[in-house]
C-alpha positions in Angstrom: 140.1 44.1 79.5 141.5 44.4 83.0 140.3 48.0 83.3 137.2 46.9 82.3 136.6 44.0 84.8 137.9 46.0 87.8 135.5 48.8 87.4 133.1 46.0 87.3 134.0 44.9 90.7 133.7 48.3 91.9 130.6 49.0 90.6 129.7 45.9 92.9 130.0 47.6 95.9 127.5 48.2 98.8 125.7 51.3 98.2 126.6 52.4 102.0 130.5 52.5 101.0 130.4 54.6 98.4 128.6 57.1 100.4 131.1 56.6 102.7 134.2 57.3 100.2 135.2 60.2 101.6 135.9 58.7 105.0 137.2 56.0 102.8 140.1 58.6 101.3 141.1 59.3 104.4 141.4 56.4 106.4 143.7 54.6 103.3 146.6 57.2 103.4 148.5 57.5 105.9 148.2 58.9 109.5 146.7 62.5 108.8 145.0 64.9 111.5 140.8 64.6 111.6 140.7 68.7 111.1 142.2 68.8 107.4 138.5 67.4 106.3 136.3 70.4 106.8 132.6 70.6 106.1 130.7 72.9 103.6 130.3 74.5 107.0 133.8 75.1 107.7 133.3 73.0 110.7 135.6 70.0 110.8 134.5 66.8 109.6 136.0 64.6 111.8 136.9 65.5 115.4 140.3 64.1 116.7 141.0 62.0 119.9 143.5 63.5 121.7 146.6 61.7 121.7 148.7 60.1 125.0 152.3 61.2 125.5 154.4 58.7 124.3 157.7 60.4 125.3 157.1 60.0 128.8 160.6 61.9 129.8 159.0 65.1 128.5 156.9 67.2 130.8 153.6 67.7 129.8 152.4 70.7 127.8 151.3 73.3 129.9 148.2 74.7 129.7 148.6 78.3 130.6 151.8 79.7 128.1 155.0 80.3 129.8 154.7 83.8 129.4 151.6 84.4 131.0 152.9 82.4 134.0 156.1 84.9 134.2 154.3 87.7 134.1 152.0 86.7 136.5 154.6 86.1 138.6 156.5 89.2 138.8 153.1 91.1 139.0 152.6 89.3 142.5 156.3 89.7 143.3 155.8 93.5 142.5 152.8 93.5 144.4 154.5 92.1 147.7 156.8 94.6 148.0 154.7 97.3 147.2 152.4 96.0 150.0 153.8 93.9 152.2 150.8 93.3 154.1 147.1 93.3 152.9 144.4 91.9 153.4 143.2 89.2 150.7 139.6 90.5 149.2 139.0 87.8 146.4 137.6 83.9 147.0 138.6 81.8 147.6 142.6 82.8 148.0 141.5 84.6 151.5 140.0 81.4 152.5 136.0 82.1 151.8 133.9 80.0 150.2 132.8 81.5 146.1 128.6 81.6 146.8 127.9 81.2 142.9 130.0 78.2 143.0 128.5 76.1 146.0 125.3 74.9 144.6 127.3 74.1 141.3 129.7 71.7 143.7 126.6 70.1 144.9 125.0 69.4 142.0 128.5 68.0 141.2 128.6 66.0 144.1 125.5 64.4 143.4 126.1 63.5 139.7 128.8 62.2 140.8 126.8 59.2 143.1 124.7 59.3 140.5 127.0 58.1 137.9 128.3 55.6 139.8 125.5 54.4 140.9 124.0 54.0 137.3 127.5 52.6 135.7 127.2 49.9 138.7 123.8 49.0 137.4 124.4 49.1 133.6 127.5 46.9 133.8 124.9 44.0 134.5 123.6 44.2 131.1 126.4 46.0 129.1 130.4 44.1 129.6 133.4 45.6 129.9 136.6 43.8 129.0 139.8 44.9 130.9 143.2 44.0 129.8 145.4 42.1 132.2 148.7 43.9 131.8 147.5 47.7 130.5 145.0 50.3 131.2 143.0 49.3 128.0 139.3 49.3 128.3 136.9 47.7 125.9 133.1 47.9 125.9 131.6 44.3 124.1 131.4 40.7 124.5 134.3 39.9 123.2 137.6 42.0 123.8 139.4 43.6 120.4 142.2 42.4 118.7 143.7 45.7 117.5 147.6 45.1 118.9 148.0 48.5 121.1 149.1 46.4 124.7 151.7 48.4 126.2 152.1 46.0 129.2 154.8 43.5 130.5 156.1 41.2 128.0 153.8 43.1 125.4 156.7 41.9 122.7 156.7 38.7 122.7 152.3 38.8 122.7 152.6 40.8 119.4 151.3 43.8 121.7 147.7 41.6 121.8 145.7 42.4 124.7 144.6 39.6 127.2 140.6 40.1 128.4 139.5 39.8 131.9 135.8 40.9 132.6 136.1 44.8 133.9 134.6 47.0 136.9 132.7 50.6 137.1 136.7 50.8 138.0 138.0 50.6 134.8 135.0 52.7 132.9 135.6 55.5 134.8 139.0 56.9 137.6 138.6 59.4 139.7 142.6 60.0 140.8 143.2 60.6 144.7 144.7 63.1 146.3 145.1 64.7 150.3 142.7 65.9 151.8 143.1 69.1 153.2 141.4 70.5 156.5 142.3 74.5 155.4 142.9 75.0 152.2 145.2 78.7 153.4 146.3 78.3 156.1 148.6 74.9 156.7 147.7 73.8 152.7 150.4 71.5 152.4 151.2 68.1 153.5 154.8 66.9 153.9 156.7 63.8 153.5 156.2 62.7 157.1 152.2 63.6 156.6 151.8 60.9 154.0 150.4 58.3 155.8 148.4 60.3 158.3 146.9 62.7 155.7 143.1 60.8 154.4 143.4 60.3 150.2 140.3 61.1 148.8 139.3 61.0 144.9 140.4 64.7 143.7 136.8 65.5 142.2 135.4 65.2 146.1 137.9 67.4 147.6 137.0 70.1 144.8 133.7 70.0 145.7 134.3 70.1 149.2 137.0 73.2 149.5 134.1 74.9 146.8 131.5 74.1 149.9 130.3 70.4 150.2 130.2 69.1 153.7 130.8 65.6 153.9 131.3 63.2 156.8 134.8 62.6 157.8 136.6 65.1 155.8 135.8 68.2 157.7 136.9 71.9 156.1 137.7 74.8 157.6 135.4 77.6 157.2 136.0 81.3 157.3 133.9 84.2 158.3 136.5 86.3 157.4 139.6 87.2 155.2 143.2 86.1 155.6 145.8 88.4 155.1 148.7 88.4 153.5 151.9 89.3 155.0 154.9 88.9 152.3 153.3 86.1 150.8 152.4 84.5 153.8 149.0 83.6 154.5 148.2 85.1 158.5 144.6 84.2 159.7 143.7 86.3 162.9 140.0 84.7 163.2 139.7 82.4 166.0 138.6 79.5 166.3 137.3 77.4 169.4 138.3 74.1 169.2 140.7 74.2 166.4 143.8 73.0 167.5 141.6 69.9 168.6 140.0 69.6 165.5 143.3 69.5 163.9 144.5 67.2 166.3 141.2 64.2 165.3 141.2 64.8 161.8 143.5 61.7 161.0 142.2 60.1 163.9 140.6 57.8 161.2 141.5 57.7 157.5 138.1 56.6 155.7 139.0 54.4 152.7 136.7 56.3 150.3 136.0 53.8 147.8 133.9 54.0 144.7 131.0 51.7 146.5 131.2 52.9 149.7 130.3 56.8 148.7 126.9 55.4 147.2 125.6 54.5 150.9 125.9 58.3 152.2 122.8 59.0 150.1 120.2 55.9 150.5 117.9 58.1 147.9 120.3 57.8 145.1 120.3 54.0 145.5 118.8 53.2 141.4 115.5 50.7 142.0 117.0 47.4 141.4 113.6 46.4 139.5 114.4 49.3 137.3 115.1 47.3 133.6 114.6 50.4 131.3 118.3 50.8 129.8 117.5 53.5 127.7 116.4 55.7 130.4 119.0 54.3 132.9 121.6 55.1 130.5 120.6 58.4 129.7 120.3 59.6 132.9 123.7 58.5 133.5 124.8 60.3 130.1 123.4 63.4 131.9 124.6 63.3 135.1 128.3 62.8 133.2 127.9 65.9 131.1 126.6 67.8 134.2 129.5 66.5 136.4 132.1 67.7 133.5 130.6 71.3 133.2 130.4 72.2 137.0 133.9 71.1 137.1 135.1 73.3 135.1 133.5 76.3 136.2 135.1 75.2 139.7 138.5 75.2 138.5 138.4 78.5 137.1 138.3 79.5 140.6 140.0 76.6 143.0 143.1 75.3 141.8 144.2 71.7 140.7 147.4 70.9 140.6 149.3 68.1 138.7 152.7 66.5 138.4 154.2 67.6 134.8 155.9 63.7 134.8 153.5 61.5 136.6 149.5 61.7 137.2 149.5 63.0 140.6 147.0 65.5 141.5 146.4 67.7 144.6 143.7 70.6 145.0 144.1 73.2 146.7 146.9 76.4 146.3 149.5 74.5 146.4 151.0 71.3 145.5 151.6 68.7 148.1 155.6 68.0 149.7 155.4 64.0 149.6 158.4 62.4 147.3 156.3 60.1 146.0 157.1 60.7 142.3 158.9 58.1 140.5 158.2 59.5 137.0 161.3 60.6 134.6 163.4 62.9 136.6 162.7 62.6 139.8 166.2 61.9 141.5 166.9 65.9 140.3 163.4 66.5 142.7 164.9 64.6 145.5 161.3 62.4 144.6 159.0 65.6 144.5 156.5 66.3 141.7 156.9 69.2 139.2 153.4 70.8 139.9 151.9 72.6 137.2 148.4 73.6 136.4 145.9 70.7 135.7 143.3 70.4 133.2 140.5 68.7 133.4 141.5 65.6 131.9 144.0 65.5 134.7 140.9 65.5 136.9 138.7 63.0 135.3 140.2 61.2 132.6 137.8 60.3 130.2 139.6 56.8 129.2 138.5 56.9 125.2 138.1 53.3 123.7 137.0 52.0 120.6 133.5 52.4 119.4 131.6 49.0 119.0 128.8 49.1 116.2 127.5 46.1 117.3 128.2 44.2 120.4 127.5 40.8 119.0 129.3 41.3 115.6 132.8 39.9 115.1 135.6 41.5 117.1 137.7 44.8 116.1 140.7 43.6 113.9 143.7 45.3 113.6 143.7 45.4 109.9 141.0 48.2 109.9 141.8 49.8 113.0 141.7 53.4 110.6 138.0 53.0 110.4 137.1 52.9 113.5 135.9 55.8 116.3 136.7 56.2 119.7 134.6 57.8 122.4 134.8 58.3 126.6 134.2 54.8 127.8 131.0 56.4 130.1 129.8 57.7 126.8 130.4 54.2 125.0 128.9 52.3 127.8 125.6 54.7 127.6 125.6 54.8 123.8 125.7 51.0 123.8 122.5 51.0 126.4 120.2 52.9 124.4 121.5 56.4 125.1 121.1 58.6 122.3 124.7 59.3 120.7 125.7 63.2 121.8 126.7 65.8 119.1 129.8 66.9 120.8 130.7 62.7 120.1 129.4 61.8 116.9 132.0 62.7 115.3 134.4 61.7 116.9 132.8 57.6 116.9 133.1 58.2 113.0 129.3 57.1 112.8 128.7 57.5 109.1 131.7 54.9 108.4 131.3 51.6 107.4 134.3 48.9 107.7 134.6 47.0 104.6 134.3 43.7 105.0 137.3 41.2 105.0 137.1 40.2 101.2 136.3 44.2 100.0 139.5 45.5 102.2 141.8 45.4 99.3 139.4 47.2 96.8 139.5 50.0 99.0 141.0 53.0 97.6 
């Protein structure tokens, strides 16, 4: 009799829930990898969000295997012995621009400004919440109830977030680095220059080094390649007034905020009467993908470095020498950063947020978090504004999963 009543309860579940039974089986078990559920074509049904580092004392993983790095170092050492003085042939290591990447850099620069301008418009219609104590961001009218806060005194609050209104800088964040006038000459900012050297968004510095000319941030453009003498760069090209240029380079340290950068090109400003959210969000999302794709191409040629223990980044042949690292094991390095090859996530943080099916619906519950998907904050904001869901994020957002109601949680297998 009890078995019959149980079967009757299950049969009364909504049909849509039964279509998602495979997703429920995934969510009801212990923590599993999304990639363990391939579809009929052999592709993964769910793509998982990259997990952040839980142990901050451990170094970030190397994008390039250590064996390959050691092999490159040995080849460079042998080349120095065989050719103590040689003319560098390949850009950008020889100080020249990569011709095919100049146009890409201009597109990335323009796409970044369009993103910032579009987000500032979208935030007038789509609310953004930001936790007061941590970096958690949520797109919606009301902040979620998922207990993931790691800020101060989060234990006394049971890891619940305290929400306030967010802005553009919460949706997308560009870490800053030191601007270099000469990327292959004196390319390392030392500790005594930390206050005079301007700091600008690293993606903007990458565009400048790749060929974009930005006012207030000059960059030396060579016409002849440089020489390498026992590993040191020597430039025999004479530039008139170069010493004066370097002296006045850091005379005015302009603060390149996310709002100031929009004033440089008035043609990029959106019409104040433009309230077509679908068109606006679609353009902003297209600019996001254009920027990410262009940055990937530029990073294949131009070096970008990140600290192995903290979020600091630097664009150039080498990392800077400013003693400002406060992460794990910084005492043994005298505050210097442990530089390693950076990835695109170090240059443009995706800032994953929980996906919301209905902005006006109830807040996301902590006991149902295994049913919710995630997406980069820019993608989530544009989708909520009406942009079509990108195919590469459709599975990550779990659009085919319908969370059960409060009275159906215990009935889900």
